[in-house]
C-alpha positions as CSV (number, residue, x, y, z in Angstrom):
1,M,101.9,98.3,109.9
2,D,101.1,94.7,111.5
3,S,103.8,93.9,113.7
4,R,102.9,90.3,114.8
5,P,105.3,87.9,113.6
6,D,104.3,85.2,110.9
7,L,104.8,81.6,112.1
8,A,104.9,80.4,108.6
9,A,109.0,80.8,108.4
10,A,109.0,79.6,111.3
11,A,107.0,76.3,110.5
12,D,108.3,75.9,107.4
13,R,111.8,75.8,108.8
14,M,110.6,73.3,111.8
15,A,109.2,70.8,108.9
16,A,112.4,70.9,106.8
17,V,114.6,70.1,109.8
18,A,111.9,67.1,110.6
19,A,112.0,65.8,107.4
20,G,115.5,65.2,107.6
21,I,115.7,63.2,110.6
22,G,116.3,59.5,110.3
23,E,115.2,56.8,112.5
24,D,118.5,56.4,114.1
25,D,118.8,59.7,115.1
26,L,115.4,59.5,117.5
27,A,117.4,58.1,120.7
28,S,120.5,61.0,120.0
29,P,120.9,63.8,122.6
30,T,119.9,67.2,122.0
31,P,121.0,70.6,123.7
32,C,117.6,70.4,126.2
33,A,119.3,68.5,128.9
34,G,117.9,64.7,129.2
35,C,115.9,64.9,125.9
36,T,116.4,63.0,123.1
37,V,115.4,64.0,119.5
38,G,112.6,61.5,119.8
39,D,111.8,63.0,123.1
40,L,111.8,66.9,121.5
41,L,109.7,65.6,118.5
42,A,107.1,64.1,120.6
43,H,107.0,67.8,122.5
44,V,106.9,69.5,119.1
45,V,104.1,67.5,118.1
46,M,102.2,68.1,121.2
47,L,102.6,72.4,121.5
48,T,101.9,72.0,117.8
49,L,98.5,71.3,118.8
50,A,98.5,73.1,121.9
51,F,99.2,76.5,120.5
52,R,97.2,75.9,117.7
53,L,93.8,75.7,120.0
54,A,95.4,78.9,122.0
55,A,95.5,80.9,119.1
56,E,91.8,79.4,118.2
57,K,90.8,80.1,122.2
58,K,89.9,76.9,122.2
59,P,90.4,74.4,125.5
60,A,93.4,72.0,125.4
61,P,92.4,68.2,125.3
62,V,94.2,68.1,128.8
63,E,94.7,70.5,131.4
64,G,97.5,71.7,133.2
65,P,101.3,72.1,132.6
66,P,102.4,69.3,129.6
67,P,103.9,66.2,130.6
68,E,107.6,65.7,130.2
69,P,108.6,65.0,126.8
70,S,108.9,61.1,126.1
71,V,109.3,59.5,122.7
72,A,106.8,57.0,123.9
73,D,104.2,59.7,123.0
74,L,105.8,60.1,119.5
75,P,102.7,58.9,116.8
76,A,104.2,56.7,114.4
77,D,102.6,58.4,111.9
78,W,104.5,61.8,113.1
79,R,106.4,62.4,109.7
80,R,102.8,62.7,108.3
81,V,101.1,64.7,111.2
82,L,103.9,66.8,112.0
83,P,103.8,69.0,108.9
84,E,99.9,68.8,109.0
85,R,100.1,70.3,112.2
86,L,102.7,73.2,111.7
87,D,100.6,74.0,109.0
88,R,97.6,74.4,110.7
89,L,99.2,76.3,113.7
90,A,100.4,78.7,111.3
91,A,97.2,79.3,109.6
92,A,95.9,79.8,113.5
93,W,98.4,82.5,114.3
94,R,97.4,84.3,110.7
95,D,93.9,85.3,111.9
96,P,94.0,88.8,113.9
97,A,91.6,87.8,116.5
98,A,94.2,84.9,117.8
99,W,96.6,88.0,118.7
100,R,93.4,89.7,121.1
101,G,92.6,88.6,124.3
102,R,93.4,85.9,126.7
103,T,93.9,82.5,126.4
104,A,96.0,79.7,127.6
105,A,98.8,76.8,126.5
106,G,100.4,74.4,128.9
107,G,98.3,75.3,131.6
108,V,99.7,79.1,131.5
109,D,97.6,81.9,131.3
110,L,98.4,84.5,128.4
111,A,97.4,87.3,126.5
112,G,97.1,86.3,122.9
113,E,100.0,88.0,121.8
114,E,102.1,86.8,124.1
115,A,101.0,83.0,123.6
116,G,101.7,83.9,119.9
117,V,105.4,84.9,120.3
118,V,105.9,81.8,122.9
119,A,104.5,79.7,119.9
120,L,107.2,81.4,117.7
121,N,109.9,81.2,120.3
122,E,109.0,77.0,120.8
123,L,109.5,76.7,117.0
124,V,112.7,78.5,116.5
125,L,114.6,77.1,119.1
126,H,113.3,73.6,118.9
127,A,114.2,73.5,115.3
128,W,117.8,74.7,116.0
129,D,117.8,72.1,119.1
130,L,116.8,69.2,116.6
131,A,119.2,70.6,114.0
132,A,122.4,70.8,116.2
133,A,121.1,67.4,117.3
134,T,121.3,66.0,113.7
135,G,123.8,67.9,111.9
136,L,120.9,69.3,109.7
137,P,121.3,72.8,108.2
138,Y,119.0,75.4,110.0
139,R,119.1,79.2,109.7
140,C,116.9,81.6,111.1
141,A,114.5,84.3,109.7
142,P,116.2,87.4,110.9
143,E,113.0,88.9,111.8
144,D,112.0,85.4,113.8
145,A,115.6,85.9,115.7
146,R,114.6,89.8,116.4
147,A,111.1,88.8,118.0
148,C,112.3,86.1,119.9
149,L,115.5,87.8,121.2
150,A,113.4,90.7,122.6
151,F,111.0,88.0,124.1
152,A,114.0,86.2,125.8
153,M,115.4,89.3,126.8
154,S,111.9,89.9,128.9
155,V,111.8,86.6,131.0
156,P,113.9,88.1,134.4
157,D,116.6,86.3,135.0
158,D,116.0,84.0,137.9
159,P,115.2,80.3,137.6
160,E,111.6,80.8,138.8
161,A,110.7,83.0,135.7
162,R,112.8,80.8,133.5
163,R,111.6,77.4,134.4
164,G,109.6,75.3,132.0
165,L,110.4,78.2,129.7
166,F,114.4,78.6,129.3
167,G,117.7,77.0,131.0
168,P,120.4,79.1,132.8
169,R,121.6,82.0,130.6
170,V,124.7,80.8,128.7
171,P,127.2,83.6,128.0
172,V,127.4,85.0,124.7
173,P,129.2,88.3,123.0
174,E,127.1,91.5,123.5
175,D,128.4,91.9,119.9
176,A,127.7,88.0,118.5
177,P,124.6,87.8,115.8
178,E,120.9,88.0,117.3
179,F,120.3,84.1,116.9
180,D,123.5,83.4,118.8
181,R,122.6,85.8,121.7
182,L,118.9,84.3,121.6
183,L,120.5,80.6,122.2
184,G,122.5,82.1,124.7
185,F,119.3,84.1,126.6
186,S,117.4,80.8,126.3
187,G,120.3,78.9,128.0
188,R,122.0,77.2,124.9
189,D,125.7,77.4,123.8
190,P,125.3,78.3,120.2
191,A,128.9,76.0,119.8
192,W,127.0,72.9,121.0
193,S,127.4,69.5,119.8
194,P,126.2,66.2,120.5
195,S,129.6,64.6,120.7
């Protein structure tokens, strides 16, 4: 039985959230400190390319860690670009070769299987971030929540290990739903709202 996650559901959910975002939402705050909706969309557009190239074992167009997210880097045609990149990302990670060997994303050397789960985690968490920021509905697939929670729990609870990946953990009851526990482990308050 294949235990590799399929990124298609998470990519589809991200596309659905992005489709509901209006131009007047771009300046709204998100659960990611100091990051507006526009900044976060620019980050998602960039990461969909970076993690597709990681799946294909191709070099990134720019080496090293990604720049700080900025709406200034959001393509004018992001409504066309993002769904296309999400489709290509999910397709690239359906290739079993993507999950084998070594690759890199954001200047970090990773095993293919690690990179695939990080890509899934980015889609799941940032779709929720964008939905929470704009009041749009979001529901994570249970299998994606499970895979991302296992990944989040595997990251040591120290600032150095979490830097660039997660914020400080937010306490969430142990009997909370898996997705809420994922949010807490990743440094997000499940009850966050923009006001």
